[in-house]
C-alpha positions as CSV (number, residue, x, y, z in Angstrom):
1,M,-18.8,83.9,-20.5
2,S,-22.2,85.2,-19.2
3,R,-24.1,83.8,-22.2
4,L,-22.5,80.7,-21.1
5,V,-24.0,80.9,-17.3
6,C,-27.3,81.6,-19.1
7,L,-27.3,78.9,-21.2
8,L,-26.4,76.5,-18.3
9,L,-29.4,78.1,-16.0
10,V,-31.7,77.7,-18.3
11,S,-30.5,73.7,-19.2
12,A,-30.7,73.5,-15.6
13,A,-34.4,74.8,-15.0
14,L,-36.1,72.7,-18.1
15,A,-33.9,69.3,-16.5
16,G,-35.8,70.4,-13.1
17,C,-39.1,70.8,-14.8
18,G,-38.6,67.1,-16.7
19,R,-38.4,68.8,-20.1
20,I,-34.7,67.6,-20.9
21,P,-34.2,63.5,-19.7
22,I,-31.1,63.2,-17.8
23,P,-31.0,59.7,-16.5
24,S,-29.8,60.6,-12.7
25,L,-32.0,63.1,-11.9
26,P,-35.8,62.5,-11.1
27,S,-38.5,64.1,-13.1
28,F,-41.1,65.6,-12.0
29,G,-43.8,64.7,-14.6
30,A,-46.1,61.7,-14.7
31,T,-45.1,59.2,-11.9
32,R,-45.1,55.7,-12.8
33,P,-44.6,52.5,-10.2
34,A,-41.3,50.9,-10.5
35,E,-42.8,47.6,-11.2
36,P,-46.2,47.4,-13.3
37,L,-49.5,47.2,-11.5
38,P,-51.3,44.1,-11.9
39,Y,-54.8,46.5,-12.9
40,D,-55.6,49.6,-14.3
41,A,-57.6,52.2,-12.2
42,R,-58.1,55.9,-12.4
43,L,-58.5,58.5,-9.1
44,I,-61.6,60.4,-9.0
45,A,-61.5,63.9,-7.0
46,D,-61.7,67.5,-6.9
47,R,-58.4,68.8,-7.9
48,G,-56.4,68.9,-4.1
49,A,-59.4,67.6,-2.6
50,E,-58.6,64.9,1.1
51,E,-61.3,62.8,0.0
52,F,-61.0,60.6,-3.2
53,S,-61.5,57.4,-4.7
54,V,-59.9,54.9,-6.6
55,V,-62.0,53.1,-9.6
56,V,-60.0,49.4,-10.5
57,E,-60.9,49.0,-14.0
58,A,-61.5,45.0,-13.6
59,P,-65.2,43.8,-12.5
60,G,-65.0,41.8,-9.6
61,V,-61.1,41.9,-8.4
62,P,-61.0,41.1,-4.7
63,L,-59.4,43.7,-2.7
64,E,-56.0,41.7,-1.8
65,A,-55.7,41.5,-5.9
66,S,-56.3,44.9,-6.4
67,R,-54.4,46.3,-3.3
68,E,-51.0,47.5,-4.6
69,T,-53.2,49.3,-7.5
70,V,-55.4,51.4,-5.2
71,R,-52.7,52.0,-3.0
72,F,-50.3,53.7,-5.5
73,Y,-53.6,55.8,-7.2
74,G,-54.6,57.1,-3.4
75,T,-50.4,57.9,-2.0
76,R,-49.7,59.8,-5.1
77,H,-52.7,61.8,-4.7
78,C,-51.6,62.7,-1.1
79,L,-48.2,63.3,-1.8
80,R,-49.0,65.8,-4.7
81,Y,-51.8,68.1,-3.1
82,F,-51.0,67.3,1.2
83,G,-47.0,66.0,0.9
84,S,-47.7,62.9,3.2
85,S,-48.7,59.1,2.3
86,R,-50.6,58.8,4.9
87,I,-54.3,57.4,3.9
88,A,-57.5,56.9,6.1
89,W,-59.0,54.1,3.9
90,D,-62.8,53.8,4.1
91,A,-62.9,50.7,6.5
92,P,-65.2,49.1,9.2
93,A,-64.3,49.8,12.4
94,G,-61.5,48.5,14.3
95,N,-60.3,46.8,11.4
96,P,-58.3,49.4,9.1
97,A,-56.8,46.8,7.0
98,A,-60.1,45.5,5.9
99,W,-61.0,48.2,3.0
100,T,-64.5,48.1,2.0
101,A,-65.2,48.9,-1.7
102,T,-68.5,49.5,-3.6
103,A,-69.2,48.9,-7.1
104,T,-69.8,50.6,-10.5
105,E,-72.9,50.0,-12.3
106,A,-70.6,48.1,-14.5
107,G,-69.3,46.1,-11.2
108,L,-65.9,47.6,-11.3
109,P,-64.4,48.2,-7.3
110,V,-64.2,51.9,-6.1
111,Y,-62.1,52.1,-2.8
112,S,-62.4,55.2,-0.6
113,G,-60.1,57.0,1.2
114,R,-59.1,60.5,3.2
115,C,-55.8,62.1,3.1
116,I,-54.0,62.5,6.9
117,G,-51.2,65.1,7.0
118,R,-49.7,68.4,6.5
């Protein structure tokens, strides 16, 4: 009986870590969006840093086309380290919806933000 209980506890612990795939339980491994994102991107931030940048891996892509990709990477970072999906994106005063971007030497757009929460 005690072996069965130990086996169930170990199985539950591994399933919670995402080691054993169980369709009805969420995995705590790599987070992926439900729909494919339009562009590849990478997040640049120190571990647990409030401020971060998202580089969209497509030169010259306008904000409207890449907004969901940028938002996904920023939200995932803020949820992971601060428990909130609220983000203050770098934007002109009085127009928070118009995020401003800088460009890398290769012409890739970079959007910056700061996690708000806790």
